[in-house]
C-alpha positions in Angstrom: -54.6 -57.0 100.0 -56.5 -55.2 103.0 -55.1 -52.2 103.6 -53.9 -51.6 107.5 -55.2 -48.1 108.2 -52.8 -45.8 109.7 -53.6 -43.4 112.5 -53.8 -40.6 110.2 -56.0 -42.4 107.8 -58.2 -43.2 110.8 -58.3 -39.7 112.0 -59.2 -38.4 108.6 -62.0 -40.9 107.9 -63.4 -40.9 111.5 -63.5 -37.0 111.8 -66.3 -37.1 109.2 -69.9 -38.0 110.3 -71.5 -41.1 109.2 -73.1 -41.3 105.8 -77.1 -40.6 106.0 -79.3 -41.4 103.1 -80.9 -38.4 101.5 -83.9 -40.7 100.7 -86.8 -40.8 102.9 -87.3 -43.9 105.1 -88.8 -46.5 103.2 -92.0 -46.6 105.7 -95.1 -45.4 104.0 -97.9 -47.3 106.1 -99.1 -45.0 108.8 -101.3 -47.7 110.6 -100.5 -47.8 114.2 -99.2 -51.5 113.8 -95.7 -52.4 115.8 -95.0 -54.7 112.7 -92.8 -57.7 113.2 -91.1 -56.6 116.5 -92.4 -53.5 117.8 -91.1 -50.8 120.5 -90.3 -53.3 123.1 -88.2 -55.6 121.1 -84.6 -56.3 121.1 -84.5 -56.1 117.5 -85.7 -52.4 117.7 -82.9 -51.6 120.5 -80.2 -53.4 118.3 -81.2 -52.1 114.8 -81.8 -48.4 115.6 -78.0 -48.1 116.0 -76.3 -46.2 113.2 -73.0 -47.7 113.7 -74.6 -51.2 113.0 -74.3 -50.3 109.1 -70.6 -51.1 109.6 -71.5 -54.8 110.1 -73.2 -54.8 106.5 -69.8 -56.0 104.8 -69.4 -58.6 107.1 -72.7 -60.2 106.4 -72.2 -59.9 102.7 -68.8 -61.7 103.1 -70.3 -64.3 105.3 -73.0 -65.1 102.9 -70.8 -65.0 99.7 -68.6 -68.1 101.7 -71.2 -70.2 100.6 -70.0 -70.9 97.1 -73.8 -71.3 95.8 -74.7 -68.1 97.4 -71.8 -66.4 95.5 -72.4 -67.9 92.6 -76.2 -66.7 92.7 -74.8 -63.1 92.9 -72.3 -63.4 90.0 -74.8 -64.9 87.6 -78.1 -62.9 88.7 -77.1 -59.6 90.6 -75.6 -56.3 90.0 -73.2 -56.6 92.7 -70.1 -55.8 90.6 -71.7 -52.9 88.3 -73.7 -51.6 90.7 -72.6 -52.4 94.5 -74.0 -49.5 96.1 -77.5 -49.7 94.6 -77.6 -53.5 95.5 -76.7 -52.5 99.1 -79.2 -49.8 99.1 -82.1 -52.1 98.1 -81.0 -54.8 100.9 -80.6 -52.1 103.3 -84.3 -51.0 102.3 -85.5 -54.4 102.7 -83.9 -54.7 106.1 -85.4 -51.5 107.4 -88.8 -52.4 106.1 -88.7 -55.7 107.9 -87.5 -54.3 110.9 -89.5 -51.1 111.5 -92.3 -51.2 108.7 -95.9 -52.4 109.4 -96.5 -56.0 109.2 -98.3 -55.7 105.8 -95.1 -53.5 104.4 -92.8 -56.4 105.8 -94.7 -59.1 104.0 -95.0 -57.3 100.9 -91.3 -56.5 101.1 -90.4 -59.9 101.6 -92.8 -61.3 98.8 -91.1 -59.3 96.3 -87.9 -60.8 97.5 -89.1 -64.3 97.3 -90.3 -63.7 94.0 -86.7 -62.7 92.7 -85.3 -65.7 94.4 -87.4 -68.2 92.5 -86.0 -66.8 89.1 -82.2 -67.0 90.5 -81.0 -70.6 89.5 -78.0 -71.8 87.7 -75.0 -74.3 88.1 -71.5 -74.2 89.6 -68.9 -73.5 86.7 -65.6 -75.4 86.7 -63.8 -71.8 87.4 -66.1 -71.6 90.9 -65.9 -75.2 92.1 -64.9 -76.2 95.5 -64.7 -79.5 97.3 -68.4 -79.1 98.4 -69.7 -77.2 95.5 -68.7 -79.3 92.5 -68.7 -78.2 88.9 -72.1 -78.6 87.6 -73.9 -78.8 90.7 -77.4 -76.9 90.6 -78.3 -74.0 92.7 -81.3 -71.9 93.2 -81.9 -68.9 95.6 -85.2 -71.0 96.8 -83.3 -73.7 98.3 -84.1 -73.5 102.0 -80.6 -74.6 102.9 -79.3 -71.4 101.2 -81.7 -69.2 102.6 -81.2 -70.8 106.0 -77.4 -69.9 105.6 -78.4 -66.4 104.2 -80.6 -65.6 107.3 -78.1 -67.0 109.8 -75.5 -64.9 108.3 -77.3 -61.6 108.7 -78.6 -62.2 112.4 -75.3 -63.6 113.5 -73.3 -60.7 111.8 -75.7 -58.1 113.3 -75.1 -59.6 116.8 -71.3 -59.7 116.4 -71.3 -56.0 115.3 -73.3 -55.1 118.0 -71.2 -57.0 120.7 -68.1 -55.4 119.2 -68.9 -51.9 118.1 -71.5 -51.1 120.7 -72.0 -53.8 123.6 -74.4 -53.9 126.3 -76.5 -57.0 125.5 -76.9 -59.6 127.9 -77.2 -63.3 127.1 -81.1 -63.1 127.4 -81.0 -60.3 125.2 -78.9 -61.9 122.6 -81.1 -65.1 122.6 -84.2 -63.2 122.5 -83.0 -61.1 119.5 -82.3 -64.7 117.3 -85.7 -65.7 118.5 -87.3 -62.6 117.2 -85.9 -63.1 113.8 -87.7 -66.1 113.4 -90.7 -63.9 112.2 -88.8 -62.9 109.1 -87.4 -66.4 108.5 -91.3 -67.6 108.3 -91.7 -64.9 105.7 -88.9 -66.3 103.7 -90.3 -69.8 103.8 -88.1 -71.2 106.6 -89.9 -73.7 109.1 -89.4 -73.4 112.9 -87.3 -76.5 112.9 -84.6 -74.9 110.8 -84.1 -72.1 113.2 -82.2 -71.8 116.3 -83.3 -71.6 120.1 -80.6 -69.2 121.2 -77.6 -67.1 120.2 -75.3 -70.1 121.0 -77.1 -72.4 118.9 -76.9 -69.9 116.0 -73.1 -69.5 116.5 -72.5 -73.5 116.3 -74.4 -73.7 113.1 -72.2 -70.9 111.6 -69.2 -72.2 112.7 -70.0 -75.9 111.7 -71.0 -74.6 108.3 -67.7 -73.0 108.0 -65.9 -76.1 109.2 -67.6 -78.6 107.1 -66.7 -76.7 104.1 -70.2 -75.7 103.0 -69.4 -72.2 103.6 -65.8 -71.9 103.0 -64.7 -69.5 100.2 -64.0 -70.7 96.6 -63.0 -68.4 93.8 -66.6 -67.5 93.3 -66.6 -66.3 96.8 -63.4 -64.6 96.5 -64.4 -62.8 93.3 -67.7 -61.5 95.3 -65.3 -60.5 98.2 -63.1 -58.5 96.0 -66.0 -56.1 95.1 -67.1 -55.9 98.9 -63.5 -55.4 100.3 -62.5 -53.0 97.1 -65.6 -51.3 96.0 -65.1 -48.8 93.1 -65.6 -45.6 94.4 -66.6 -42.2 92.3 -63.6 -40.2 93.7 -60.2 -41.2 95.0 -61.4 -39.0 97.8 -63.9 -41.6 99.0 -61.3 -44.5 98.7 -60.2 -44.0 102.4 -63.3 -44.4 103.7 -64.2 -47.3 101.7 -60.9 -48.9 102.9 -61.7 -48.4 106.5 -65.2 -49.8 106.1 -63.5 -52.8 104.5 -61.3 -53.2 107.5 -63.9 -53.1 109.8 -65.9 -55.6 108.0 -62.9 -58.1 107.7 -62.1 -57.8 111.4 -65.5 -58.8 112.5 -65.5 -61.9 110.5 -64.5 -65.5 112.0 -60.7 -66.1 111.7 -61.1 -69.0 109.6 -63.3 -67.3 107.1 -60.7 -64.4 106.9 -58.0 -66.8 106.1 -60.0 -68.5 103.6 -60.7 -65.2 102.0 -57.0 -64.7 101.7 -57.4 -61.7 103.8 -53.9 -60.8 105.5 -54.3 -60.3 109.3 -51.5 -59.6 111.4 -51.3 -58.9 115.3 -50.9 -55.3 113.9 -54.4 -55.7 111.9 -55.7 -56.9 115.0 -54.6 -54.1 117.4 -55.7 -51.4 115.1 -59.0 -53.2 114.9 -59.2 -53.4 118.3 -58.3 -49.7 118.8 -60.8 -48.7 116.1 -63.8 -50.5 118.1 -62.9 -48.7 121.3 -62.7 -45.3 119.6 -66.3 -46.1 118.1 -67.5 -47.1 121.3 -66.2 -43.9 123.1 -67.4 -41.6 120.0 -71.2 -43.4 120.3 -71.1 -41.9 124.2 -70.8 -38.2 123.0 -73.4 -38.6 120.1 -76.6 -37.2 120.1 -79.6 -37.1 117.9 -79.6 -38.8 114.5 -75.9 -40.1 114.7 -77.3 -41.9 118.1 -80.5 -43.4 116.9 -81.6 -43.9 113.4 -84.5 -41.5 112.5 -86.2 -44.7 111.1 -86.5 -45.9 114.4 -88.1 -42.4 115.5 -90.4 -42.5 112.8 -91.5 -46.5 113.2 -91.9 -45.5 117.1 -94.3 -42.4 116.4 -96.4 -44.6 113.9 -96.7 -47.4 116.5 -97.7 -44.8 119.1 -100.4 -43.2 116.7 -98.1 -40.1 116.2 -97.7 -40.3 112.4 -97.0 -36.8 111.0 -100.2 -35.2 110.2 -99.0 -33.7 107.0 -98.3 -37.4 105.8 -101.5 -38.7 107.1 -103.3 -36.1 105.2 
């Protein structure tokens, strides 16, 4: 059951700064290349926000709502035994395609594509749903599944930005969706499988849910249990994990929350709304790395030919 954070719990967790990776940014190429997006893109403006990490759980839950995507995670990934390592690897890939050079983005995505070609199996009886029947074959290289994974991520980032940060107009939202066509192309998706604007993307996501293709089954709920209740190294970290799960669940479409069996009362909704308002107010007071990702600063310096001399040597 999803825990409703109390005011005391929220104060305890939110008084701490957002976690920052101790690893260097996964940007290595000093070539003054803007990459897939570049400094003038909506993507750089959106993805430079550290608070957007709070939408990562939403993207994972949305992706896993498709039973075949969930089964691929169950059969071929370390999501249950090493959820943080898997999340770190996903964040590294997102960081590279967003902010690294074009060559780095292509190389990182080729590695992902090679992994996808090895991910295949069948839906077991224990994970079967109305749309994903027992014995049905799946492969992560299936373009329909890749399309759903891509849509889930782009949709979740827009929702997280709208709810936690705000400020994007309709034109910017549409441009963000179209900018990510460049990543979709590297994944092997054709232009006709993509969306002309944010409204078309949202219609696709909601249709996938309402049709049952992306409605959680037993396998999806198994994956969601790890996303919502990840193992922690210390009981002191549990409150933070609970708040992150609460934020992620609150950003999901309501029908998906119900399908996952996530209890969501008016009290949950009011607390989530208050938390979002608090985060917006807090963001206005932040400076430096808590306001803008250092990866963005590094990418901007590279694109402008200001790569640190000690690294270029």
